[in-house]
N, C-alpha and C positions, 0 to 999 in steps of 0.2 A: 605801668609806665607807658606813656604815650611815645611811640616811635618817632613822631615828628619832632620831638625835642632833640634828637640826634640825627635822624635820617632826613636828608633833603632830596629834592627832585633830581639834583645833579648826579647823585649816586645810583640812580635807577638803571643807568646804562650798563653797568658792569656787575655781574652776579657775584663774583668773588669779593670785590671791594664793597659791594652792597651788603654782603654778609657780615663785614666788620661792624657796621653800624647796627645791624639787626642783633648781632651777638652782644654788643655793648648795651643796647636797649633791654635785651632779655636779662643780662647780668644786673643792670640797675633796677629792674622791676622787682628783684628779690630783696632790695634794700629799703630801709625806711625813707620817707619823704625827705628828711633833713640830710640823710646820707646821700641820697640821689643828687641833691643840689650841690653838695660838696664835690662829689665825683664828677659831675658835669663841668663844674668850674675848673677842676684840675685837668680833665681831658681836653677842654677847650684851650687852656693855657699851654699844654704840651703840644697840641696840634698847631697852634699859632707859632710856637717856638720853632717847630720843625719847618715852618713856612707854608703850612696848609690851612685848610678851613674845616671846621667840624661839620660832619655830614656830607662831605664831598668825596669824590673818587681820589683826588689828589691827596686829601688829608688821610684817607685810608691807606694809600700807597706809602706815604711817608711814615705812618705809624708802624706798618708791618716791616719796613726796611730799616728802621732805626736800630742803632747798635749801642754798645756800652759807651762809646766815645760821645755819642749824642747825649747820653744820660749824664756823663761827666760834665759836658759843656752846659747842660741844663742846670746842673747843681751849682756851677759857678755863676750862672745867670741869676738863680734864686738868692744866692749869698749876697749879691749886690743890690737886691731889691730893697726898697724902703719898707720897713715893717713897723711894728708897734713901738711906741716910744718907751724907753726904759724908765724905771722909777728914779734912777739916779741921774743927776745932771752933771755935765762937765763944763769947765770954763773954756775948753777948746774943742769944739765939735767940728771935725774936719769933714767938709762935704763939698760936693760939686754943685754950685748954685744953679748952673744952667740946666742940669739934668735931674737935680734933686736925688741923685743916687749917692749914697754914702760910701766913702772910700774904705772905711774899716770893714773888712770882710770876716773878721774873727767874731764868733758868737760867745762873748763872755758875759752876756746879759747886760752889757752897758752900752751897746751900740744901737743904732736905729735900723739895722738890717733885720731881715726875717729871722725868727728864732729857729733853733735847730729842731724844735718840736714841730714847727710848721713845715719845714723842709722834709722831715722824717715822715710826716703824715702824707705829703704829696707822693713821696717815693714808695711808701707802703701801698697806697692806692694804685699806683701805676704798676707796681710789681705784681699785685693781685690780678690786675687787668691782663697783663701779658701771660700770666699763668693760665688764664682762661683762653687766651688766643692759642697757646701751645696745645692745651688739651683739646681744642677744637680744630687742630691741624691747620691753623691759619699762618703760623710761623713756628720756627724752632729755636728762637733766641729770645731770652729775656734780658733787655738792656739794663734792667734795674736789679739784676742779680746782686745780692748783698756781697758776694765774694769779689765781684768786679767793680762795684761802685759802693764802697763802704761809706756810711754816714754816721755822724755822732748820734748818741742816744737822745731820746726825747727830753730827758731831764738835764741835759748838758746846756749850760748857759741860759737858763730860764730867766726871762726878764721880770715876769710877774707871776711867780708861783702862787697858787690859791692860798690866801691867808685865812686863818681861822679868826672869827670875831670873839672878843672877850665875852665869856658867859654873862657877866654882869651888864653888858651893853644890849643884850638881845631884847630884853623886855622894853628897854628904852626905845629901841628902834621900832618895835612892833606898836608901841603906844604913841609914836610920833604923829601918825595921821589923825586928823580930826574926824572921829567916827560919827559925829553929829551930822555930817554931810554924807550923802550917798557915795560920793567918790572916795571920801576918807574911809568909809566903812569897807568899800571894795579894796582899797589899798592895804588896810589893816589885815584883811583876810589873806591877801596875796602874801604879805610878809609872814603871816602866821603859818601858812602852808609851806613856805620855803623852809622855815626853821623847824616846824613841827613834823613835817612829813619828809624832809630831806629831798623835796621834789626838784627836778630840773626845771628851768624856766619854760622850756618847750612843753613839758608835761603839764605845767600850770595853764599855759595858753590853750592847750588842747582839751581841757576839761569841758564837758557839757553838763547840763543840769542833771541828766540821768546818771552821771558818774558819782553823784553824792548819794550814799546809801547808809543804812543803819542795820546792824545785825539784830538777831532776836534778843541778844543780851543788852542792847542799847548802845553799842559802840558804833560811832560814826566812822565811816571809812570811805576811801575814794577808789573808784575803779579806774585804774590807769591803763589805757589802751595803747597797744603797739608802742611800747617804750623803746628806749635806745637799743635794747637787746632784741626787739621785735616781739616781745612777749607781753601779755597782759598781767597786771599785778593788782592786788588789793592792799591799799595802804591805810592802816588804822591811824586815827587821830586822837590826841589827848583831849580831855574835857575842856580845857581852856580855849583850845582852837575850835572845838565843836560849837561852843556857845556863840562865837563870832560868825561861824558858818551858818548857823540856824537863822540868825538875824539877817544876814545878807540874802539867804534864800527867800525869805519872806518878801524882801524888797524886789527881787527878780520876778517872783511869781506875781507880785502886784502890778508889774509892768506887762504881764501876759506872757512871760517866757515859758516855753514848752520844754518837754523832756529832752528834745534833740537840739535845743539852742545852746550856744556857747555860754559858759558860766560867767566869764569875764568879758565885759564890753567896754568900749570907750564911752566918754560922756560928751554931750552936746549942750549948747546954750551957754549964756553968760554965767549962770550960777551952777552949771554942771550938776543938775539934780536929776537928769533923765538920761538913760543910756541911749547911745546912738546905734546905728546898724552896723558898726564896724567892730569886729572882735579884737580884743587886745592881743598884740603880737608878742613874741619872745623878746624882740628889741624894745618894745614898750615896757615890758616887765623889767628888763635890764636897767633902763633909764630910771624907772620908778624906784627900784631898789637902791640905786646909787644916790638918788636925791635924798631919800630918808636916812640912809646911812651917814651921809655927810652932815645932815641936820642933827643927828644923834651923836656925832663926834666919833664915828667909827673909821673915819679916814676916807680918802678918795680912791684907794686901790683895791677895795673889796668889791666883790661881785656876787650875783645870786648863787654862784657855786660855792662861795664862802659860807653861805647859810647851810648848804648841804654838808660841807666839811665840818662845820661847827656842830651840827646835829649828830653826826657820826661820832665825833670826838667826845661829845657830852655823854652819849650813851656808854661808850667805852670807859669814860671816867667814872660813871656811876656803877661800874662793875658788871655791865652786861657783856656776855661772852661775844667773841668775834663771830661765832656761828649765828647767834641770834641777831647781831647787828647786820650781818650779811642779808638776812631776811628783810630787815628794814630798808637797807640801802639798795637792795635788788641787784647787787653785784654778782658776777659770775663765779667769783672765787673769794676766799678769805684773804688771799694776797692783795686783792684789789681794795678790800676794806682797810688793810694796813697802810696803804698809800694815802688814805684819807685821815689816818690817825695822826693828828698834828702834835700829839704828845711825843711822838717818836723823833721829831725833828728839832726839838727845843734844846738850846745850848745849856739850859739849866739842868738837863738830865744827862748831859754828856759827861762821861767819866773823866775826860781830860782835865776838868777843872779841879779835880782832887788829886792829880798826879804829883807825886813828890819824889825827890831823890835824896 
């Protein structure tokens, strides 16, 4: 982690305050790149809210002197912020036109405010940060102590919980791209990896040519480096996905791609038949997935994470044990696998529908 992301010249004057930003930089250096970006954004927002600036002596002073009252005020501030649009629409959306801040502060999953999961994520990150400060003897109070500033659970008032895609639609989505074009072949492979490997979009974007491998038994698999858990994993692929992968690899090698080059690139030119020098980003994969899902009739509220949930649910439906699926999904516990099992949340399986008196 580069200290300059947090530490500015203004903080060099005071050793104690300087240590705040050094400690934060050291703390973030142990996180994955995506987690680092998330934490930096949260720390900046918290510092700005307190009236300081990230990387400065004043910002450090305000962070160390913050109390639970500041945390409560910050919670109210977040509850008023505009967030993700809900799936449902109302005929009377009460909002302040001048500030674009929505009046309804309740998170029932139907308002335009930040979701409880977003607020909970910010509070969890800052709570961990202050625990580090306390262990480093920089302060003795955690403003985000759960007993002092309780927050709703992450699942409360979800606006867009991850939806599983109907199994019968998966093949239709994968076959939507025109694989006769190089861009279509690339897109078909990306869709295939999301559904066949249960990959996160960041994991797909991070793949390099050398990550595609084959075992002695002929099974193609992916070397996933520094995943969300910070560990490396090997993800096996089914034959139907491997055949698409082999074809795409031939195309990339014909372009001169070496082992350390990114597997997925953007396309340049009018006919988009040649890769450009810009690797495909997680955001690009998100947009790509949404486009093909809408074309295939899967709706507009699915996301690449829906493919992951679909793959996990399909394996469980096929009788694969939770322990074996955990190996596939790379989750830290079987309980996490259960949260992705969309069979558990269906009203068709709810015993209430058979209740009689």
